[in-house]
N, C-alpha and C positions, 0 to 999 in steps of 0.2 A: 631390835624392838620395832614393831610396826608403827608407822607414823599416822595410822588411821584406825577407826573403828567402823564396823559395818552394822547397819540395822535394816531390817525389813520395813518398807513403807508401802502404802497402797500403790500398786502399779510398778514396783521395782525395789531397788536397794539404794540406801543412802550411805555415803562414805564420809565420815566426820574426822577432821584433823584432831589429833590428840593434844596438840599444842595451842590451838586457837579455835575460833568459832567457824572457820572456813569449812564448807561442805560441798559435795557434788552428789548427784544421784544418777542412776542409770538412765533416767528419763531425760537427762541433759544431752544425751548423745544419740546418734543415728545408727541403727543396726546395720545399715548398708556399709558402714565403715569398719565393721567387725564386731566382736563380742562386746556387749554393753558393759559387763563387769570389768573386763580388761581395760576398756577406755576410761571408766570411772577411776579404777585403781591407778592407772597411769597418771591421770590428771591430779589426783590427790597426792601421789608420790612426787610429781613435778612441783606442786605447791610446797610440800614439806622441804624439798631440796632447795628451792629458791627462797622461801620465806624464813625457814628455820635452819638452813644449812645442814639438813640431815641427808645422809646418803640414801639412795633408793634401796629398798629391801626386796630381795627376790627369794621366795621360798625354794627349798630343795626340790619340791615336786614341780614347781613352775620351771625351773631351769632344766629339769629332767624332761618335761614335756617339750620344751623348746628344742632339745637335742634330737627328739624323735621326728621333728618336722622337716 
């Protein structure tokens, strides 16, 4: 089960924790550091892991893409 929901917002995407009110958006990050969606998803997964003791979820397509790099 994913630990976040994604919604479109003006200027980007917002990642909302499914367990609490915590959220991050793609606008919180710098594109120079890499893909904004990846940075936001990583941040919300880190939050879920630390605050709610949930393991990070990696989709099958994500792990497949990582193996191609």
